[in-house]
N, C-alpha and C positions, 0 to 999 in steps of 0.2 A: 503210391501216395497223394490216388482220393482218400485213403485213409484212414490219413498221416490231416489231411485237410477236415476230416469228417470231425475228426474226433477234437480238432483244436473248435470248429468251430464249438460242439455240445463245449466241450470247456467253460469258453468265454463265455452261451448264452447258461449253462449250470453258475456261470460267474454274477451274474448280474441280475440274475433272478436273485441269486443270496445276498448280494447288493443292496438291491431294493428293500430287502426285510431290513433295513439300516439306513436310515433318511437320515441326511444329513442336517445339525442344528443349523436356526436359521443362524445370517454374518449382522453383524451387529451395524449397524448405520452410523457411517461415521460421516463427519464434517463432510462435503464436497467440498472438492478443491476445482476453486473457480480459473482460469485459464488467467497467462502471462495479463494477455490485453484486456480483460476487465477487469484487475485489479492494478496496475496502468491506466486504467479510464475513473479509478475510484481516487487513485496518485490527483493529476489531475487537478478531479473536480475538490479535490482538499484542496489541492494546490491556487484553485480559487484564475487559472488559467484562461478564458474562454477564448473559443475559436481552435481550438487542441486537443487532436485528439491522438490516439495509441498511436495510429500507422506517422501521424505527421511526426510525432513528434522518434519513432524508432528509427525513421528516413532522416530527420536529421541528423540523426545520432549516423546512423553513416553515410552523409555530406559530412560531414565535423574528422572524418573517424580515416574520409576516401581525403579531404582538402590537405591536414593536417601529417597523414604521410605520403603522398608529392611534396609539400614544402619538405622538410625529414629528412627525405633522399634527395631532395635537388641539392638541402647547404650540408649534410653526410653523407653520403653517393655509396651509404651503411643499410638496405633494406631492412636489416632485424632491428637496428636503431628506430627505424622510420613507422615499423611495425607497433615495436613497443607505445610510444609519441601517442599514436595511430590512436592505439587500444586506447588511449587514455583519456587524448579528448574525441573519444565517440562513448565513449561513457560518460563524459560532463555533462550532457544534454538533460539528463536523465538525473544524473546525480543532483542539478540541479532542483530539478522539478521534485524531487524526493523531500528534501535540506528544503526549499520551500514551507514542502508540506508534514514539512513535520514539526513548522514552526508556527503552522497556520494553526496544530492541532493542538497544539500546548498555548495560545490564545483564544483556542477556544475553548479551549478545558478549563479557561477560569471564570467567560464566559454565560456557556449555558446556566449553572445554575439562578445567576438573573432572566433566562427566559423561559426556562421555569417560575419564577418566583411570579415573570411577567408576566405567564400564562393564566395563573393560578388563580392570581387577586383580577383576572378580568373575565375567567369564571365567576370566581365568585361575589363580582358585579352583576351577576346576570346575562351579562354578553356569547350573543349566539360564537359556534369554536369557531367559524372564519375569522369574523371579525372580529377575535384575538388576537387568531395571526396576522389578520391583516398589520392590523397598530402594532406587529414590529415590524415593520416596514418602516415604518416614519415612530418609533420613541424607545427602540428596543436598542438595544448595542449595534455600536457601531458596525463593528464585526457579523452581524450578523442582517442588516436590513435590506441588501439588495434581496437575496436569497428571498427574503420574504413578501418583499414589495416587487417580484416575478412570481409569487404564490397571490398573490391580491390578484393579479393578472391575468392571471393561467383561471381565475374563476370568477373571474365579470368576465369572461369572457367563453365559458363554458358553463357555468353555473353549476357544475359538479365539482362538488367539495373531494371525494375519491382521489380525480384522480386528478386534483390539483397538487394532492399529499405524495399519490405516485413521481409527480417530476418532484417536489418539494424536498426529497429521498435520494433522489438521483442528484438533487445538485448540489443537498451537504453529503452525500456518502460519507454519514457518521452514527454511528454505534448513538448518540444519543439523540438524534435528530428519531431514528429508527423506531428508540422506545417510546419518544413525548409524540411521534405523528402516526402508533400503535395505539397509544392508548386516547390518545383526538379523535382519532377513528372509529376503534370498542364502544366512546363516550357516547357521537354519538349517529352511530348504527343501531344502540341495544339500550343506551342512555343506561343509570347509573345514577346512585349519589355520593358515589365513593373516592371522583377523577379527582376532589382535594386536597382529603387526600394522599393519595395516593402520586396526583405530583408533587405533596409538601413530602415525602418522603424522599421521592425523590430528587429534586435540590438536596435535602441533607446528607445524599451520597455522592452526591457530585462536588458537594465544595469537601467530604471529606476525604473522596477520590482524590478533587485533584489538591489536595495542600501532600497528601501519600506520596502523591509521585512525586511530588514541587523537588519535595525532601532526598526521597531515593534521587534523581534526575540528576543534583550537586551536587549528588557522593557518589556520582558515576559518573562522568565530566569529565573526569583529568583517567576516566582508564579510557574513554572511544579516545581524546587526545589527543594520546601517550600511543592508541594505534593510529592514527593518522601520521604521525609525526615521520613515527617509524616506521610505516610505509614507505613515507615520500623522501626522505631524506635520501637511501643509496637511490634513486630519480632523479634525486638534481642536482647528487654531485656526476652521474651518469650523461646529466643535458649540459651540464661546462666542461664536464672531460668534453665533449661538443665539438665544443666551439676548436677547441685542437685537432688541427687532424690527422697528428701524428701515432697519439692516445687513441687513435680509431682505426687503428690496424686489424688488431687483434678480431675486431670486434667481426669482421668480411671473411674469417676462416669458421668453420664448422663448428669447431672447439670454442669460439665466441661464440657465436649463435644458442650453445646450449650454453653456455654459462647464465645469457640473460633468458635465456627458456628458464631456463633452475632456478635464477633470480627473481620473477616475476613471477614464478610456481609457488613460491616459496616464501612471497612474502604478501601476493592474495590469501593463504590456505592461513595462513600467518595472523591477514590483518581481521578476515572473517570469523576466525574462531575466538580471536579479543573481541570484538565485537556484540557475535553469542554470547558470549561470555556476563561481559559489562549489560547488556539490550531489559529491559523494564519488559515483560509483556504485559500486549498489544492489546485493546478488547475486538475482539471481531463483531461481523454483522451480523448475527444468525435473525433480524428482523427486515431482508430489508427488501 
C-alpha cells in the first residue's frame, strides 16, 4: 500500500514539474462587475432622490411586498395569488426609481452639451476652473444647478478642488460628468492648452449622440410598450377574477399554484427577452 502511495506522489510531483514549464497565459483584464447595491446607489443618485440609500430602498420594497401580501391574502384567502401580487408590489419602488433615473438621463442628455459649452466659454474668458464650475450653479441649466451649487459649497468649505470634484462625480453618477471632471482635473494638475479644443470636441460628440439616441428611442419605444402591455394583461385579468370568490377556488389546489408559477416565469422571461432586444446600449462609467 505504501508503495502505491509513493508511486502516486512521485507521479504527481513529476506532473507538477512538467506543468511548471508551461506558464498559463495572462488573463485579459475585463470590466470589474460592481455590486448590486453600488449600481442601485448610482440609480438613486441619477434619480436625484435625496436621503434615500440602497438599503432603505430595498427595505421599502420588502415592506410594500409584505403589506400587499397580507392585504390580498385577507381579500382572497389564496396564498399563491397573494404572493404573486406581493412580488409585483415589492418590485414597484425599485421600478419607480429606475424609471425616474431613465427619465432624468434623457433630460440630462440634452443639457450636457450646454454645460460643456459654458465651461469652455469660461475657460476661454480666462476664469479659473473652480470658478467656471461654480458659475454653473447660478447660470447653468436648471436640471444641473443643484449639484454644482453643492460643488461650490464643498470647494468654499475645504478649498480642495480634487475632493470637491470627487463629490461632484458621486452626486451626478453620469459618464459625461466623469469625462468632464477628469478633463478639468488633468488641466488643473498638469496644465495644457488643449482643454478648449477637448471641450468643444466633447460638446459636438454629445450633441450627435443625443440626436441619434432620440431617434432610436422613438423607434423602439413601441417594442418596450408592447412588452409591458403583454406582461400586464394576464395579471390584470387575474386581479379582476380575484373579485369573484368562486373563480379562485382552483388556485388553492397544487395544480393552480403550478399554473400561476409557470405563468409568472413565462411572463418574466418573455418580458426580459423583449426588453433586452429593444434596449439601447447604455454608456458605462469607466472614469468613476
